[in-house]
C-alpha positions as CSV (number, residue, x, y, z in Angstrom):
1,M,0.0,-0.2,0.0
2,K,1.4,3.4,-0.9
3,Q,2.7,5.9,1.9
4,T,-0.1,8.4,0.9
5,T,-2.7,6.0,0.7
6,I,-1.7,4.9,4.5
7,R,-1.8,8.5,5.7
8,N,-5.2,9.2,3.8
9,L,-6.8,6.2,5.5
10,H,-5.5,6.9,8.8
11,R,-6.6,10.4,8.6
12,D,-10.0,10.3,7.4
13,L,-10.7,7.5,9.8
14,G,-9.6,9.5,12.6
15,Y,-11.6,12.4,11.5
16,F,-14.7,10.4,11.1
17,Y,-14.7,8.8,14.4
18,I,-13.4,11.7,16.6
19,G,-16.6,12.3,18.3
20,L,-17.1,8.7,19.2
21,I,-13.5,8.1,20.2
22,I,-14.1,11.1,22.9
23,S,-17.8,10.1,23.8
24,F,-16.3,6.5,24.2
25,A,-13.2,7.7,26.3
26,A,-15.2,9.8,28.6
27,S,-18.0,7.8,29.3
28,G,-15.5,5.0,30.1
29,I,-13.8,6.9,32.5
30,M,-17.1,7.8,34.0
31,M,-18.2,4.0,33.5
32,N,-14.8,3.0,35.6
33,H,-16.1,5.0,38.5
34,R,-19.6,4.1,38.6
35,E,-19.4,2.3,42.1
36,S,-18.4,5.6,43.9
37,W,-20.0,8.2,41.8
38,H,-23.0,7.9,39.9
39,P,-22.3,9.9,36.9
40,E,-25.7,8.9,35.2
41,K,-27.8,10.5,37.5
42,Y,-27.9,13.3,40.2
43,T,-30.2,13.9,43.3
44,V,-33.3,15.5,42.9
45,E,-35.0,15.0,46.1
46,T,-34.2,13.1,49.5
47,K,-37.0,11.9,51.6
48,T,-37.1,10.5,55.0
49,I,-39.3,7.1,55.8
50,Q,-40.2,4.9,58.6
51,V,-41.1,1.2,57.7
52,N,-41.5,-1.5,60.0
53,L,-39.4,-4.3,58.2
54,P,-40.0,-7.9,58.6
55,A,-37.1,-10.4,59.7
56,E,-34.1,-10.7,57.2
57,D,-35.1,-14.1,55.9
58,K,-39.0,-12.7,54.9
59,I,-37.1,-10.4,52.8
60,N,-37.4,-11.3,49.0
61,E,-38.2,-9.9,45.7
62,K,-41.8,-10.0,46.1
63,F,-41.6,-8.1,49.5
64,A,-39.6,-5.4,48.0
65,D,-41.6,-5.0,45.0
66,S,-44.7,-4.0,47.2
67,L,-42.7,-2.2,49.6
68,G,-41.7,0.0,46.4
69,K,-45.1,0.4,45.6
70,A,-46.3,1.2,49.1
71,L,-43.4,4.0,49.4
72,G,-45.0,5.3,46.1
73,I,-42.0,4.2,43.6
74,D,-43.6,2.9,40.3
75,D,-40.1,2.5,38.1
76,K,-38.8,-0.5,37.6
77,M,-36.7,-2.5,40.5
78,R,-33.2,-3.1,39.5
79,R,-32.2,-5.0,42.7
80,N,-32.4,-5.2,46.5
81,K,-30.4,-6.7,49.5
82,V,-29.7,-6.7,52.7
83,D,-26.2,-5.5,53.4
84,E,-24.6,-4.5,57.0
85,G,-27.5,-4.3,58.6
86,K,-29.2,-2.1,55.9
87,F,-32.0,-2.9,53.5
88,K,-31.7,-1.6,50.1
89,M,-33.4,-1.4,47.2
90,S,-32.4,0.0,43.7
91,F,-35.0,1.0,41.0
92,E,-34.7,3.1,37.8
93,K,-35.1,6.5,39.4
94,H,-34.7,5.9,42.9
95,D,-32.6,4.5,45.6
96,V,-34.1,3.2,49.2
97,E,-32.1,2.4,52.0
98,I,-33.4,1.3,55.1
99,D,-31.9,0.4,58.6
100,M,-33.0,-3.0,59.5
101,K,-33.1,-2.6,63.4
102,S,-34.7,1.0,63.5
103,G,-36.7,0.9,60.3
104,K,-35.6,4.6,59.4
105,G,-34.6,5.3,56.0
106,E,-34.6,7.6,52.9
107,I,-35.7,7.4,49.4
108,V,-33.6,9.1,46.8
109,S,-35.0,10.4,43.7
110,Y,-32.7,10.7,40.7
111,I,-33.2,12.1,37.1
112,K,-31.3,11.3,34.2
113,T,-27.8,13.8,33.9
114,P,-28.4,15.2,30.1
115,V,-25.6,14.6,27.8
116,I,-23.7,12.2,30.3
117,S,-26.4,10.0,30.6
118,Q,-26.8,9.6,26.7
119,M,-23.0,9.0,26.3
120,M,-23.2,6.1,29.2
121,K,-25.5,4.4,27.1
122,L,-23.0,3.8,24.3
123,H,-21.4,1.3,26.6
124,K,-24.6,-0.4,27.8
125,S,-26.7,-0.6,24.4
126,S,-27.1,-3.6,23.1
127,S,-29.4,-3.2,20.1
128,S,-28.1,-5.2,17.0
129,W,-27.5,-2.2,14.9
130,W,-25.3,-0.6,17.7
131,I,-23.4,-4.0,18.0
132,Y,-22.8,-3.8,14.4
133,Y,-21.6,-0.3,14.2
134,G,-19.3,-1.1,17.5
135,D,-17.8,-3.8,15.4
136,I,-17.2,-1.7,12.5
137,F,-15.9,1.0,14.8
138,G,-13.8,-1.7,16.5
139,L,-12.2,-2.6,13.1
140,S,-11.5,0.9,12.4
141,L,-9.7,1.5,15.3
142,I,-7.4,-1.5,14.6
143,I,-6.8,0.2,11.0
144,I,-6.3,3.3,12.5
145,A,-3.6,1.7,14.9
146,I,-1.9,-0.2,11.9
147,T,-1.9,2.7,9.6
148,G,-0.4,5.1,12.3
149,A,2.4,2.4,13.2
150,F,3.5,2.7,9.4
151,M,3.1,6.5,8.8
152,I,6.8,6.9,9.5
153,P,8.7,4.7,7.1
154,V,12.2,5.6,7.9
155,G,14.2,7.0,10.7
156,K,15.1,6.1,14.6
157,F,11.5,6.6,15.6
158,N,9.7,4.0,13.0
159,F,8.1,1.0,13.8
160,K,10.4,-1.3,13.2
161,R,13.4,0.5,15.2
162,R,11.3,1.7,18.1
163,G,7.6,1.3,17.7
164,W,7.2,-2.2,18.1
165,K,8.5,-1.8,21.6
166,L,6.0,0.4,22.5
167,A,3.5,-1.3,21.0
168,L,4.4,-4.7,22.9
169,A,4.7,-2.6,26.1
170,G,0.9,-1.2,25.4
171,I,-0.4,-4.8,24.9
172,V,1.5,-6.3,27.9
173,F,0.6,-3.6,30.4
174,P,-3.2,-4.3,30.5
175,L,-2.6,-8.1,30.4
176,L,-0.2,-7.6,33.6
177,F,-3.4,-6.1,35.3
178,L,-5.9,-8.6,34.0
179,F,-3.5,-11.5,35.7
180,L,-2.0,-9.8,38.7
181,L,-5.0,-7.6,39.7
182,G,-8.0,-9.4,38.2
């Protein structure tokens, strides 16, 4: 392949996908920290409640669903659990946390954060159209990486002399995290 063709392909794919690359990168960073910060939603209202809870062994999906309805929550339940002496329920637009002993708790209501919520949907979407587009995007990133590796054909900074070492380090580094820290 001619050098100008490689440069043109690299440039044009880079320009075409620049918005998606930035969106994926930003939403990926947010997804990495979703356990400590909920970037997708923000608090609209916090309401204190008092509830009489049954024994922990009587708390199940059916109980959680009926309690949610009794508390006026009509959105879909995601999960519920008893953890560290607290009964926790998570809904699409609400989180509920109740102390098992005292029955005191709170309902936190959320709405989706504009733009951020839509960007994070990029990582979560399972529509067949988006999956195919994501596959094309992934292949394009591979092409961008390969063409980028051969854009500097000669000199001490080309792929054959220096680039392959950095590329290998770029492959080894995430593998170390997977195997040693995973």
